[in-house]
PDB file of the backbone (N, CA, C, O) and the ligand in Angstrom, with CONECT records:
HET     ZN  A 101       1
ATOM      1  N   MET A   1       0.858  -1.201   0.000  1.00  0.00           N
ATOM      2  CA  MET A   1       0.000   0.000   0.000  1.00  0.00           C
ATOM      3  C   MET A   1       0.888   1.242   0.000  1.00  0.00           C
ATOM      4  O   MET A   1       1.796   1.362   0.822  1.00  0.00           O
ATOM      5  N   VAL A   2       0.626   2.147  -0.908  1.00  0.00           N
ATOM      6  CA  VAL A   2       1.399   3.381  -0.932  1.00  0.00           C
ATOM      7  C   VAL A   2       0.674   4.457  -0.136  1.00  0.00           C
ATOM      8  O   VAL A   2      -0.545   4.418   0.031  1.00  0.00           O
ATOM      9  N   LYS A   3       1.440   5.401   0.341  1.00  0.00           N
ATOM     10  CA  LYS A   3       0.867   6.494   1.105  1.00  0.00           C
ATOM     11  C   LYS A   3       1.079   7.813   0.391  1.00  0.00           C
ATOM     12  O   LYS A   3       2.053   8.004  -0.337  1.00  0.00           O
ATOM     13  N   CYS A   4       0.146   8.712   0.619  1.00  0.00           N
ATOM     14  CA  CYS A   4       0.260  10.044   0.040  1.00  0.00           C
ATOM     15  C   CYS A   4       1.526  10.715   0.574  1.00  0.00           C
ATOM     16  O   CYS A   4       1.761  10.762   1.781  1.00  0.00           O
ATOM     17  N   THR A   5       2.326  11.227  -0.343  1.00  0.00           N
ATOM     18  CA  THR A   5       3.567  11.878   0.044  1.00  0.00           C
ATOM     19  C   THR A   5       3.309  13.095   0.913  1.00  0.00           C
ATOM     20  O   THR A   5       4.123  13.435   1.772  1.00  0.00           O
ATOM     21  N   PHE A   6       2.198  13.742   0.694  1.00  0.00           N
ATOM     22  CA  PHE A   6       1.924  14.965   1.440  1.00  0.00           C
ATOM     23  C   PHE A   6       1.252  14.712   2.783  1.00  0.00           C
ATOM     24  O   PHE A   6       1.784  15.096   3.825  1.00  0.00           O
ATOM     25  N   CYS A   7       0.089  14.068   2.768  1.00  0.00           N
ATOM     26  CA  CYS A   7      -0.674  13.945   4.012  1.00  0.00           C
ATOM     27  C   CYS A   7      -0.460  12.604   4.710  1.00  0.00           C
ATOM     28  O   CYS A   7      -0.849  12.440   5.866  1.00  0.00           O
ATOM     29  N   GLY A   8       0.149  11.650   4.023  1.00  0.00           N
ATOM     30  CA  GLY A   8       0.447  10.391   4.663  1.00  0.00           C
ATOM     31  C   GLY A   8      -0.700   9.390   4.676  1.00  0.00           C
ATOM     32  O   GLY A   8      -0.581   8.308   5.250  1.00  0.00           O
ATOM     33  N   LYS A   9      -1.796   9.747   4.050  1.00  0.00           N
ATOM     34  CA  LYS A   9      -2.943   8.866   3.992  1.00  0.00           C
ATOM     35  C   LYS A   9      -2.682   7.725   3.009  1.00  0.00           C
ATOM     36  O   LYS A   9      -2.074   7.922   1.957  1.00  0.00           O
ATOM     37  N   GLU A  10      -3.151   6.536   3.368  1.00  0.00           N
ATOM     38  CA  GLU A  10      -2.941   5.408   2.459  1.00  0.00           C
ATOM     39  C   GLU A  10      -3.834   5.528   1.230  1.00  0.00           C
ATOM     40  O   GLU A  10      -4.985   5.957   1.311  1.00  0.00           O
ATOM     41  N   LEU A  11      -3.275   5.141   0.102  1.00  0.00           N
ATOM     42  CA  LEU A  11      -4.025   5.205  -1.150  1.00  0.00           C
ATOM     43  C   LEU A  11      -4.552   3.827  -1.505  1.00  0.00           C
ATOM     44  O   LEU A  11      -3.825   2.836  -1.442  1.00  0.00           O
ATOM     45  N   GLU A  12      -5.808   3.775  -1.874  1.00  0.00           N
ATOM     46  CA  GLU A  12      -6.348   2.537  -2.413  1.00  0.00           C
ATOM     47  C   GLU A  12      -5.745   2.347  -3.803  1.00  0.00           C
ATOM     48  O   GLU A  12      -5.505   3.319  -4.519  1.00  0.00           O
ATOM     49  N   PRO A  13      -5.502   1.095  -4.178  1.00  0.00           N
ATOM     50  CA  PRO A  13      -4.974   0.854  -5.531  1.00  0.00           C
ATOM     51  C   PRO A  13      -5.912   1.447  -6.576  1.00  0.00           C
ATOM     52  O   PRO A  13      -7.126   1.251  -6.518  1.00  0.00           O
ATOM     53  N   GLY A  14      -5.343   2.165  -7.522  1.00  0.00           N
ATOM     54  CA  GLY A  14      -6.151   2.752  -8.591  1.00  0.00           C
ATOM     55  C   GLY A  14      -6.683   4.128  -8.274  1.00  0.00           C
ATOM     56  O   GLY A  14      -7.337   4.751  -9.111  1.00  0.00           O
ATOM     57  N   THR A  15      -6.411   4.616  -7.067  1.00  0.00           N
ATOM     58  CA  THR A  15      -6.863   5.964  -6.740  1.00  0.00           C
ATOM     59  C   THR A  15      -5.667   6.885  -6.585  1.00  0.00           C
ATOM     60  O   THR A  15      -4.520   6.439  -6.558  1.00  0.00           O
ATOM     61  N   GLY A  16      -5.948   8.169  -6.484  1.00  0.00           N
ATOM     62  CA  GLY A  16      -4.878   9.121  -6.286  1.00  0.00           C
ATOM     63  C   GLY A  16      -4.108   9.378  -7.560  1.00  0.00           C
ATOM     64  O   GLY A  16      -4.442   8.863  -8.627  1.00  0.00           O
ATOM     65  N   THR A  17      -3.076  10.182  -7.428  1.00  0.00           N
ATOM     66  CA  THR A  17      -2.269  10.513  -8.588  1.00  0.00           C
ATOM     67  C   THR A  17      -0.810  10.200  -8.302  1.00  0.00           C
ATOM     68  O   THR A  17      -0.351  10.256  -7.161  1.00  0.00           O
ATOM     69  N   MET A  18      -0.106   9.874  -9.353  1.00  0.00           N
ATOM     70  CA  MET A  18       1.301   9.567  -9.239  1.00  0.00           C
ATOM     71  C   MET A  18       2.082  10.682  -9.904  1.00  0.00           C
ATOM     72  O   MET A  18       1.682  11.193 -10.950  1.00  0.00           O
ATOM     73  N   TYR A  19       3.187  11.054  -9.301  1.00  0.00           N
ATOM     74  CA  TYR A  19       4.004  12.130  -9.841  1.00  0.00           C
ATOM     75  C   TYR A  19       5.459  11.691  -9.851  1.00  0.00           C
ATOM     76  O   TYR A  19       5.949  11.097  -8.891  1.00  0.00           O
ATOM     77  N   VAL A  20       6.139  11.988 -10.945  1.00  0.00           N
ATOM     78  CA  VAL A  20       7.552  11.631 -11.051  1.00  0.00           C
ATOM     79  C   VAL A  20       8.391  12.898 -11.015  1.00  0.00           C
ATOM     80  O   VAL A  20       8.194  13.808 -11.821  1.00  0.00           O
ATOM     81  N   THR A  21       9.313  12.952 -10.089  1.00  0.00           N
ATOM     82  CA  THR A  21      10.158  14.135  -9.965  1.00  0.00           C
ATOM     83  C   THR A  21      11.265  14.121 -11.016  1.00  0.00           C
ATOM     84  O   THR A  21      11.461  13.138 -11.730  1.00  0.00           O
ATOM     85  N   LYS A  22      11.973  15.231 -11.088  1.00  0.00           N
ATOM     86  CA  LYS A  22      13.102  15.326 -12.010  1.00  0.00           C
ATOM     87  C   LYS A  22      14.147  14.256 -11.729  1.00  0.00           C
ATOM     88  O   LYS A  22      14.834  13.784 -12.635  1.00  0.00           O
ATOM     89  N   GLU A  23      14.255  13.885 -10.463  1.00  0.00           N
ATOM     90  CA  GLU A  23      15.229  12.868 -10.073  1.00  0.00           C
ATOM     91  C   GLU A  23      14.734  11.456 -10.375  1.00  0.00           C
ATOM     92  O   GLU A  23      15.456  10.478 -10.184  1.00  0.00           O
ATOM     93  N   GLY A  24      13.497  11.367 -10.846  1.00  0.00           N
ATOM     94  CA  GLY A  24      12.950  10.061 -11.157  1.00  0.00           C
ATOM     95  C   GLY A  24      12.319   9.379  -9.957  1.00  0.00           C
ATOM     96  O   GLY A  24      12.043   8.180  -9.987  1.00  0.00           O
ATOM     97  N   LYS A  25      12.096  10.140  -8.909  1.00  0.00           N
ATOM     98  CA  LYS A  25      11.486   9.595  -7.713  1.00  0.00           C
ATOM     99  C   LYS A  25       9.965   9.630  -7.851  1.00  0.00           C
ATOM    100  O   LYS A  25       9.395  10.589  -8.371  1.00  0.00           O
ATOM    101  N   LEU A  26       9.328   8.572  -7.378  1.00  0.00           N
ATOM    102  CA  LEU A  26       7.879   8.507  -7.477  1.00  0.00           C
ATOM    103  C   LEU A  26       7.222   9.093  -6.236  1.00  0.00           C
ATOM    104  O   LEU A  26       7.582   8.773  -5.103  1.00  0.00           O
ATOM    105  N   LEU A  27       6.257   9.952  -6.482  1.00  0.00           N
ATOM    106  CA  LEU A  27       5.486  10.518  -5.383  1.00  0.00           C
ATOM    107  C   LEU A  27       4.027  10.170  -5.604  1.00  0.00           C
ATOM    108  O   LEU A  27       3.566  10.086  -6.743  1.00  0.00           O
ATOM    109  N   TYR A  28       3.309   9.969  -4.523  1.00  0.00           N
ATOM    110  CA  TYR A  28       1.891   9.642  -4.638  1.00  0.00           C
ATOM    111  C   TYR A  28       1.073  10.650  -3.855  1.00  0.00           C
ATOM    112  O   TYR A  28       1.468  11.103  -2.781  1.00  0.00           O
ATOM    113  N   PHE A  29      -0.079  10.993  -4.421  1.00  0.00           N
ATOM    114  CA  PHE A  29      -0.952  11.955  -3.759  1.00  0.00           C
ATOM    115  C   PHE A  29      -2.393  11.466  -3.779  1.00  0.00           C
ATOM    116  O   PHE A  29      -2.850  10.869  -4.754  1.00  0.00           O
ATOM    117  N   THR A  30      -3.100  11.729  -2.682  1.00  0.00           N
ATOM    118  CA  THR A  30      -4.498  11.323  -2.623  1.00  0.00           C
ATOM    119  C   THR A  30      -5.349  12.098  -3.615  1.00  0.00           C
ATOM    120  O   THR A  30      -6.283  11.546  -4.198  1.00  0.00           O
ATOM    121  N   ASN A  31      -5.039  13.356  -3.809  1.00  0.00           N
ATOM    122  CA  ASN A  31      -5.811  14.163  -4.746  1.00  0.00           C
ATOM    123  C   ASN A  31      -4.967  15.341  -5.206  1.00  0.00           C
ATOM    124  O   ASN A  31      -3.824  15.516  -4.784  1.00  0.00           O
ATOM    125  N   SER A  32      -5.559  16.141  -6.078  1.00  0.00           N
ATOM    126  CA  SER A  32      -4.798  17.243  -6.661  1.00  0.00           C
ATOM    127  C   SER A  32      -4.461  18.305  -5.628  1.00  0.00           C
ATOM    128  O   SER A  32      -3.504  19.061  -5.798  1.00  0.00           O
ATOM    129  N   LYS A  33      -5.241  18.364  -4.566  1.00  0.00           N
ATOM    130  CA  LYS A  33      -4.955  19.349  -3.528  1.00  0.00           C
ATOM    131  C   LYS A  33      -3.623  19.018  -2.842  1.00  0.00           C
ATOM    132  O   LYS A  33      -2.791  19.896  -2.616  1.00  0.00           O
ATOM    133  N   CYS A  34      -3.445  17.756  -2.524  1.00  0.00           N
ATOM    134  CA  CYS A  34      -2.178  17.330  -1.928  1.00  0.00           C
ATOM    135  C   CYS A  34      -1.031  17.574  -2.906  1.00  0.00           C
ATOM    136  O   CYS A  34       0.046  18.027  -2.517  1.00  0.00           O
ATOM    137  N   GLU A  35      -1.273  17.275  -4.152  1.00  0.00           N
ATOM    138  CA  GLU A  35      -0.234  17.446  -5.156  1.00  0.00           C
ATOM    139  C   GLU A  35       0.173  18.913  -5.262  1.00  0.00           C
ATOM    140  O   GLU A  35       1.362  19.234  -5.276  1.00  0.00           O
ATOM    141  N   LYS A  36      -0.800  19.785  -5.334  1.00  0.00           N
ATOM    142  CA  LYS A  36      -0.509  21.216  -5.442  1.00  0.00           C
ATOM    143  C   LYS A  36       0.237  21.725  -4.224  1.00  0.00           C
ATOM    144  O   LYS A  36       1.203  22.479  -4.336  1.00  0.00           O
ATOM    145  N   ASN A  37      -0.224  21.304  -3.070  1.00  0.00           N
ATOM    146  CA  ASN A  37       0.419  21.762  -1.841  1.00  0.00           C
ATOM    147  C   ASN A  37       1.880  21.357  -1.810  1.00  0.00           C
ATOM    148  O   ASN A  37       2.747  22.138  -1.417  1.00  0.00           O
ATOM    149  N   PHE A  38       2.138  20.147  -2.222  1.00  0.00           N
ATOM    150  CA  PHE A  38       3.503  19.650  -2.141  1.00  0.00           C
ATOM    151  C   PHE A  38       4.387  20.219  -3.245  1.00  0.00           C
ATOM    152  O   PHE A  38       5.504  20.665  -2.983  1.00  0.00           O
ATOM    153  N   ILE A  39       3.896  20.205  -4.457  1.00  0.00           N
ATOM    154  CA  ILE A  39       4.721  20.569  -5.601  1.00  0.00           C
ATOM    155  C   ILE A  39       4.739  22.071  -5.857  1.00  0.00           C
ATOM    156  O   ILE A  39       5.807  22.670  -5.981  1.00  0.00           O
ATOM    157  N   LYS A  40       3.573  22.671  -5.934  1.00  0.00           N
ATOM    158  CA  LYS A  40       3.543  24.087  -6.295  1.00  0.00           C
ATOM    159  C   LYS A  40       3.803  25.000  -5.108  1.00  0.00           C
ATOM    160  O   LYS A  40       4.520  25.994  -5.225  1.00  0.00           O
ATOM    161  N   LEU A  41       3.220  24.661  -3.971  1.00  0.00           N
ATOM    162  CA  LEU A  41       3.391  25.529  -2.806  1.00  0.00           C
ATOM    163  C   LEU A  41       4.598  25.117  -1.981  1.00  0.00           C
ATOM    164  O   LEU A  41       5.013  25.816  -1.057  1.00  0.00           O
ATOM    165  N   ASN A  42       5.155  23.955  -2.341  1.00  0.00           N
ATOM    166  CA  ASN A  42       6.381  23.483  -1.706  1.00  0.00           C
ATOM    167  C   ASN A  42       6.235  23.354  -0.192  1.00  0.00           C
ATOM    168  O   ASN A  42       7.174  23.628   0.555  1.00  0.00           O
ATOM    169  N   ARG A  43       5.066  22.941   0.247  1.00  0.00           N
ATOM    170  CA  ARG A  43       4.853  22.762   1.677  1.00  0.00           C
ATOM    171  C   ARG A  43       5.452  21.437   2.115  1.00  0.00           C
ATOM    172  O   ARG A  43       5.615  20.508   1.323  1.00  0.00           O
ATOM    173  N   LYS A  44       5.773  21.380   3.388  1.00  0.00           N
ATOM    174  CA  LYS A  44       6.289  20.135   3.921  1.00  0.00           C
ATOM    175  C   LYS A  44       5.134  19.211   4.289  1.00  0.00           C
ATOM    176  O   LYS A  44       4.063  19.671   4.684  1.00  0.00           O
ATOM    177  N   PRO A  45       5.354  17.938   4.161  1.00  0.00           N
ATOM    178  CA  PRO A  45       4.286  17.003   4.503  1.00  0.00           C
ATOM    179  C   PRO A  45       3.860  17.168   5.953  1.00  0.00           C
ATOM    180  O   PRO A  45       4.690  17.208   6.861  1.00  0.00           O
ATOM    181  N   LEU A  46       2.582  17.261   6.148  1.00  0.00           N
ATOM    182  CA  LEU A  46       2.037  17.339   7.499  1.00  0.00           C
ATOM    183  C   LEU A  46       1.053  16.195   7.643  1.00  0.00           C
ATOM    184  O   LEU A  46       0.223  15.959   6.765  1.00  0.00           O
ATOM    185  N   LYS A  47       1.150  15.504   8.735  1.00  0.00           N
ATOM    186  CA  LYS A  47       0.291  14.340   8.861  1.00  0.00           C
ATOM    187  C   LYS A  47      -1.001  14.645   9.599  1.00  0.00           C
ATOM    188  O   LYS A  47      -1.965  13.886   9.492  1.00  0.00           O
ATOM    189  N   THR A  48      -1.039  15.715  10.327  1.00  0.00           N
ATOM    190  CA  THR A  48      -2.261  16.021  11.063  1.00  0.00           C
ATOM    191  C   THR A  48      -2.727  17.437  10.808  1.00  0.00           C
ATOM    192  O   THR A  48      -1.934  18.378  10.759  1.00  0.00           O
ATOM    193  N   LYS A  49      -4.020  17.564  10.649  1.00  0.00           N
ATOM    194  CA  LYS A  49      -4.660  18.883  10.579  1.00  0.00           C
ATOM    195  C   LYS A  49      -4.068  19.785   9.504  1.00  0.00           C
ATOM    196  O   LYS A  49      -4.143  21.009   9.602  1.00  0.00           O
ATOM    197  N   TRP A  50      -3.493  19.188   8.500  1.00  0.00           N
ATOM    198  CA  TRP A  50      -2.850  20.024   7.496  1.00  0.00           C
ATOM    199  C   TRP A  50      -3.861  20.872   6.743  1.00  0.00           C
ATOM    200  O   TRP A  50      -3.556  21.989   6.327  1.00  0.00           O
ATOM    201  N   SER A  51      -5.062  20.343   6.570  1.00  0.00           N
ATOM    202  CA  SER A  51      -6.039  21.088   5.782  1.00  0.00           C
ATOM    203  C   SER A  51      -6.451  22.372   6.494  1.00  0.00           C
ATOM    204  O   SER A  51      -6.703  23.392   5.852  1.00  0.00           O
ATOM    205  N   GLU A  52      -6.518  22.317   7.798  1.00  0.00           N
ATOM    206  CA  GLU A  52      -6.840  23.534   8.536  1.00  0.00           C
ATOM    207  C   GLU A  52      -5.746  24.573   8.358  1.00  0.00           C
ATOM    208  O   GLU A  52      -6.023  25.758   8.169  1.00  0.00           O
ATOM    209  N   ARG A  53      -4.536  24.132   8.417  1.00  0.00           N
ATOM    210  CA  ARG A  53      -3.434  25.059   8.195  1.00  0.00           C
ATOM    211  C   ARG A  53      -3.473  25.590   6.790  1.00  0.00           C
ATOM    212  O   ARG A  53      -3.222  26.767   6.535  1.00  0.00           O
ATOM    213  N   TRP A  54      -3.797  24.688   5.878  1.00  0.00           N
ATOM    214  CA  TRP A  54      -3.853  25.101   4.485  1.00  0.00           C
ATOM    215  C   TRP A  54      -4.906  26.186   4.328  1.00  0.00           C
ATOM    216  O   TRP A  54      -4.675  27.180   3.639  1.00  0.00           O
ATOM    217  N   GLN A  55      -6.041  26.010   4.948  1.00  0.00           N
ATOM    218  CA  GLN A  55      -7.108  27.010   4.880  1.00  0.00           C
ATOM    219  C   GLN A  55      -6.630  28.341   5.435  1.00  0.00           C
ATOM    220  O   GLN A  55      -6.864  29.387   4.831  1.00  0.00           O
ATOM    221  N   SER A  56      -5.977  28.308   6.559  1.00  0.00           N
ATOM    222  CA  SER A  56      -5.575  29.553   7.188  1.00  0.00           C
ATOM    223  C   SER A  56      -4.421  30.226   6.447  1.00  0.00           C
ATOM    224  O   SER A  56      -4.226  31.437   6.561  1.00  0.00           O
ATOM    225  N   ASN A  57      -3.669  29.449   5.700  1.00  0.00           N
ATOM    226  CA  ASN A  57      -2.564  30.020   4.947  1.00  0.00           C
ATOM    227  C   ASN A  57      -2.959  30.453   3.547  1.00  0.00           C
ATOM    228  O   ASN A  57      -2.187  31.099   2.837  1.00  0.00           O
ATOM    229  N   LYS A  58      -4.169  30.088   3.163  1.00  0.00           N
ATOM    230  CA  LYS A  58      -4.564  30.287   1.785  1.00  0.00           C
ATOM    231  C   LYS A  58      -4.598  31.765   1.405  1.00  0.00           C
ATOM    232  O   LYS A  58      -4.169  32.141   0.315  1.00  0.00           O
ATOM    233  N   ALA A  59      -5.104  32.588   2.297  1.00  0.00           N
ATOM    234  CA  ALA A  59      -5.183  34.012   2.015  1.00  0.00           C
ATOM    235  C   ALA A  59      -3.782  34.603   2.089  1.00  0.00           C
ATOM    236  O   ALA A  59      -3.606  35.804   1.883  1.00  0.00           O
TER     237      ALA A  59
HETATM  238 ZN    ZN A 101      -2.845  13.416   0.591  1.00  0.00          ZN2+
END
């Protein structure tokens, strides 16, 4: 079972998105929100309450 690189949630097979870095490393994300947070916003993986922080940081 793979886990989301950002939030640490386990991914069901066939769900989520896979991302390949320039280094050829595989990253997995539960959804595009996790992907954006990790790749575009360059946030560090947070395992708890990250969405609340994300909300408060959004503005
Ligand atoms: Zn996630």
